C-alpha positions, -999 to 999 in steps of 0.1 A, spaced: -398 269 -658 -401 300 -637 -426 300 -608 -450 328 -601 -459 340 -565 -479 369 -552 -467 396 -529 -481 430 -519 -469 461 -537 -455 475 -505 -450 465 -469 -468 487 -444 -448 505 -417 -469 489 -391 -459 455 -403 -422 464 -404 -425 479 -368 -442 447 -356 -414 425 -371 -387 447 -356 -403 448 -322 -407 410 -321 -370 406 -332 -359 429 -304 -382 413 -279 -372 378 -289 -335 387 -284 -342 402 -249 -362 371 -240 -334 347 -251 -308 367 -232 -329 370 -201 -336 333 -196 -304 313 -201 -298 279 -186 -269 273 -162 -249 242 -173 -224 225 -151 -191 216 -168 -175 181 -163 -151 172 -136 -166 197 -112 -155 180 -80 -120 176 -91 -118 212 -103 -130 225 -69 -106 203 -50 -77 213 -72 -86 250 -68 -89 246 -30 -55 230 -29 -40 258 -51 -55 284 -27 -39 266 3 -6 267 -15 -10 305 -22 -15 311 15 16 291 23 37 312 -1 22 344 13 36 334 48 70 324 32 71 358 15 65 375 49 98 359 61 118 377 34 130 413 36 111 422 5 76 437 12 46 430 -10 40 459 -33 2 460 -35 3 484 -65 18 455 -85 2 427 -65 -33 440 -57 -44 407 -43 -15 408 -18 -6 372 -26 31 375 -24 34 354 -56 45 384 -77 82 392 -74 102 422 -85 105 442 -117 142 434 -117 166 415 -95 200 397 -99 181 364 -108 158 380 -134 163 363 -167 139 380 -192 113 407 -196 78 398 -184 44 414 -186 30 425 -153 -6 421 -165 0 385 -174 15 378 -140 -13 395 -122 -39 374 -142 -23 342 -129 -31 350 -93 -63 329 -94 -67 295 -77 -92 286 -104 -64 282 -129 -61 248 -112 -95 239 -125 -84 250 -160 -55 226 -157 -78 198 -146 -99 204 -177 -68 205 -200 -54 173 -184 -87 154 -188 -91 167 -223 -56 153 -230 -68 119 -217 -48 119 -185 -62 94 -159 -53 82 -124 -19 67 -122 -7 81 -156 28 95 -158 30 131 -170 62 149 -178 63 186 -167 86 215 -174 83 246 -153 103 278 -146 102 305 -119 83 329 -142 48 318 -132 48 304 -97 10 306 -94 6 285 -125 32 260 -113 11 257 -82 -21 253 -103 -4 226 -123 8 206 -93 -26 210 -76 -44 196 -107 -20 167 -112 -22 156 -76 -60 160 -75 -66 137 -105 -39 114 -90 -16 115 -120 22 110 -114 41 140 -125 79 141 -133 90 177 -130 122 194 -143 125 230 -134 144 261 -146 155 280 -115 155 316 -127 125 338 -135 114 366 -158 102 399 -144 75 398 -117 79 360 -112 97 341 -85 128 363 -87 133 373 -50 167 360 -38 161 334 -11 126 327 -24 130 314 -59 106 288 -73 127 259 -60 124 274 -25 86 278 -29 84 242 -40 103 230 -10 81 251 14 50 235 -1 65 201 3 75 207 39 41 220 48 24 190 33 5 208 6 22 190 -23 41 158 -27 53 168 -62 89 180 -63 113 187 -92 138 160 -98 164 183 -114 169 220 -123 188 241 -148 200 276 -143 177 290 -169 181 324 -186 201 329 -218 210 296 -234 196 279 -203 230 285 -187 225 320 -172 252 335 -194 240 371 -188 234 369 -150 256 390 -127 279 369 -105 257 374 -74 226 363 -93 243 332 -107 256 323 -73 221 327 -58 206 304 -84 233 277 -78 228 280 -40 190 275 -45 195 243 -65 220 231 -39 199 239 -8 169 222 -24 190 191 -31 183 190 -68 204 176 -96 219 205 -116 214 202 -154 245 216 -171 250 215 -209 271 235 -234 247 231 -263 209 234 -267 205 199 -282 224 185 -252 201 202 -228 171 187 -246 186 153 -247 194 153 -209 159 162 -201 144 136 -223 167 110 -207 158 120 -172 121 118 -179 126 83 -194 147 71 -165 123 84 -139 93 69 -157 111 35 -152 95 18 -181 60 33 -177 46 52 -206 46 90 -204 11 100 -216 14 138 -218 37 168 -215 29 200 -197 50 231 -202 44 262 -180 60 294 -192 87 300 -218 117 280 -208 138 278 -239 148 242 -238 112 232 -229 94 251 -256 120 249 -284 134 285 -284 112 315 -292 99 301 -324 87 269 -307 69 290 -280 49 308 -308 43 277 -330 24 258 -303 -10 271 -293 -18 281 -258 -36 252 -241 -39 217 -254 -20 207 -286 -30 172 -296 -9 171 -327 24 186 -338 16 220 -352 24 229 -388 59 243 -391 72 226 -359 87 196 -377 121 212 -381 122 225 -345 138 210 -315 129 211 -278 113 189 -252 78 200 -261 86 194 -298 100 159 -292 71 147 -271 47 161 -297 66 142 -324 61 110 -304 23 116 -307 18 128 -271 -6 156 -263 12 187 -251 -3 213 -228 14 247 -234 7 273 -208 15 307 -223 -5 337 -235 -21 339 -201 -47 366 -208 -60 347 -238 -62 315 -217 -80 333 -189 -106 348 -212 -112 315 -229 -121 299 -195 -140 328 -180 -113 339 -155 -109 376 -147 -80 395 -160 -58 412 -134 -80 405 -104 -79 432 -77 -88 407 -50 -83 370 -46 -110 352 -67 -132 327 -49 -129 290 -56 -156 280 -81 -161 315 -95 -154 308 -131 -170 296 -163 -147 266 -161 -170 252 -135 -203 261 -149 -216 284 -177 -247 300 -190 -261 288 -223 -290 298 -244 -322 277 -242 -322 262 -276 -360 254 -278 -366 291 -270 -341 303 -296 -357 280 -322 -392 292 -313 -382 329 -317 -365 322 -350 -394 303 -364 -419 330 -354 -397 357 -369 -394 337 -402 -432 333 -403 -437 371 -398 -412 378 -426 -429 354 -449 -464 366 -440 -457 403 -444 -431 404 -472 -433 372 -493 -471 366 -492 -502 388 -489 -514 374 -456 -501 403 -436 -514 428 -462 -549 413 -460 -548 413 -422 -540 450 -420 -565 459 -447 -592 443 -425 -582 459 -393 -568 493 -404 -587 525 -410 -570 531 -443 -574 503 -468 -551 495 -496 -575 485 -524 -547 476 -548 -544 439 -555 -511 420 -548 -489 420 -578 -475 388 -594 -437 382 -589 -416 358 -611 
């Protein structure tokens, strides 16, 4: 059976204007009075970011000791953490904008959030794979892990893509040593591969290959050498297991695009940026350190697509000055006041019902207006 309801023949322009004005006013009101909400792990995040900033400063002084000046057009913060567009130890192409966006100590807070979301707690063993491509993010990762008192086991790739740690004499392994010697970090790689094509530096010039080998040697690290991809993966997995010494590894962190770590280019693209709690669809047939840990059911933190990650956590893209610790949505964020939002919506719905569905609004304006619409409401089915 169909229902009959009454509605006015037309809706007055005054009523429509009133509804529109209230809608706009309600939107302005909601936007003007948000509530500031603190996000979890605030103290750890600030401590990690402060530690990262301290490490940045140490690398700045180390960079001053090299013969390569800081190019402020490429490195506007003057951090010294951005390298060269090309050098003898440069492995792959890299995006300058991505590298610039990493120069932010608050990425350490992002790492704290990701590690906590992965369930990492004090005393937990975390396997880590880094390269020289994102030294600032390596620092952020170390700062976060040490702040939450996890126990990282790090294997590094010594070479770097463009604009990374690709200055001869100051590769990532050298930066890591400086930070250890200055007491900023206790974390240090247990082994390193050459990196680059096939993880063996097949396309490096002789002087570049020699520089990488010298860096591994002067930093007293075990050199990982393999003739096949699968062998490289197997050696890393075995090293992680040996160093864990029977303790369970609870998560894996990959920073950058090291081929053996991510599982070649397809593995890098298959895993999402940030936390991956399960093996992604399409990754079952792949191989790589990240893939193997994920197949074991471990959460994997994949640090790639830097600008997307920065936007997600409210970090500025390509900062022109060094960001301040705590200046990010990863610490606190503004949210709408839900009671206010609901009140605006309810009033707006009432106005729409009153002036369009029923004759309440029509009667109101007939009583108050100069011109009266004497026509009766029409029945609607």
